[in-house]
C-alpha positions as CSV (number, residue, x, y, z in Angstrom):
1,M,-26.2,44.5,16.0
2,A,-28.0,41.6,14.3
3,L,-25.0,40.8,12.2
4,T,-22.8,40.6,15.3
5,S,-25.3,38.2,16.9
6,L,-25.3,35.9,13.9
7,A,-21.6,35.9,13.8
8,A,-21.4,35.0,17.5
9,C,-23.8,32.1,17.0
10,R,-21.9,30.7,14.0
11,R,-21.1,27.1,14.2
12,E,-17.7,25.7,13.6
13,H,-17.6,22.9,11.1
14,N,-15.0,20.2,11.3
15,N,-14.2,19.2,7.7
16,S,-11.7,16.5,8.6
17,T,-12.6,12.9,7.6
18,L,-11.6,9.6,9.0
19,E,-11.0,7.0,6.3
20,S,-13.0,3.9,7.2
21,A,-13.8,0.5,5.7
22,Y,-16.1,-2.4,6.5
23,Y,-14.9,-6.0,6.9
24,W,-17.6,-8.6,6.3
25,S,-16.4,-12.2,6.7
26,T,-16.5,-15.0,9.2
27,T,-12.7,-15.1,9.4
28,L,-10.5,-12.0,9.9
29,Q,-7.4,-12.6,7.7
30,M,-5.0,-9.9,6.7
31,D,-3.1,-11.0,3.6
32,S,-0.7,-8.7,1.7
33,A,-3.5,-7.4,-0.6
34,K,-5.7,-6.3,2.4
35,R,-2.8,-4.7,4.2
36,T,-1.8,-2.8,1.0
37,F,-5.4,-1.6,0.7
38,L,-5.5,-0.4,4.3
39,R,-2.2,1.5,3.8
40,A,-3.0,2.9,0.4
41,H,-6.3,4.3,1.5
42,Q,-5.0,5.3,4.9
43,V,-7.8,3.5,6.7
44,K,-8.0,4.4,10.4
45,R,-11.3,2.8,11.3
46,L,-12.5,-0.7,10.4
47,Y,-16.1,-1.7,11.0
48,I,-15.9,-5.5,11.5
49,R,-18.9,-7.9,11.4
50,F,-18.5,-9.9,14.6
51,F,-21.5,-12.2,14.2
52,D,-25.0,-12.5,12.7
53,I,-28.2,-12.5,14.8
54,V,-30.6,-15.2,13.7
55,M,-33.8,-16.6,15.2
56,S,-33.5,-19.8,17.1
57,E,-36.6,-22.0,17.5
58,D,-35.9,-22.5,21.2
59,N,-34.2,-19.3,22.4
60,G,-35.3,-16.5,20.2
61,P,-32.5,-14.2,18.7
62,V,-29.0,-15.7,19.1
63,P,-25.6,-15.0,17.6
64,N,-24.5,-17.1,14.7
65,A,-21.4,-17.3,12.4
66,T,-19.2,-15.7,15.0
67,L,-16.0,-14.1,13.7
68,R,-12.8,-16.1,13.9
69,F,-9.6,-14.1,14.3
70,D,-6.7,-15.4,12.2
71,A,-4.8,-12.0,12.1
72,V,-3.9,-9.1,14.3
73,L,-4.7,-5.6,13.1
74,P,-2.2,-2.8,13.3
75,D,-2.5,-0.7,16.5
76,T,-3.3,2.4,14.3
77,I,-6.7,1.0,13.2
78,E,-9.7,1.6,15.4
79,V,-12.1,-1.4,15.4
80,V,-15.8,-0.9,15.6
81,P,-17.7,-4.2,16.3
82,T,-20.8,-4.6,14.2
83,Y,-23.4,-7.4,13.7
84,S,-25.8,-8.4,11.0
85,L,-29.5,-8.7,12.0
86,E,-31.8,-10.7,9.8
87,A,-35.0,-8.8,8.9
88,Y,-37.1,-11.8,10.1
89,V,-35.5,-11.5,13.6
90,L,-36.3,-7.8,13.8
91,S,-39.9,-8.4,12.7
92,Q,-40.3,-11.1,15.4
93,V,-38.8,-9.0,18.1
94,Y,-41.0,-6.0,17.0
95,H,-44.2,-8.1,17.1
96,N,-43.4,-9.2,20.6
97,I,-43.0,-5.7,22.0
98,P,-46.0,-4.5,24.0
99,H,-48.1,-2.1,22.0
100,A,-47.5,0.8,24.4
101,V,-43.8,0.7,23.7
102,K,-44.1,0.8,19.9
103,C,-43.6,4.1,18.2
């Protein structure tokens, strides 16, 4: 009986992987070497840095170094927008959160 219960609660594991890469630059360019890399490694998902977040003296955290698109990616690649957050920005935001909200 106990063995049957354990087997019924067994979790299915999905061992499939999705080949991914990270693109960190201020300009999205796809030369032949980059296209070859994507094909050779069968990359299906690309994490792309869209901008950095920096601390402005006047406005607090603001986007900076926004990505410029000089290429079109193949339709077969999923794009995941990402950003870079300076540690200083994070510390300033954290220090300005009311104490009751902090973990």
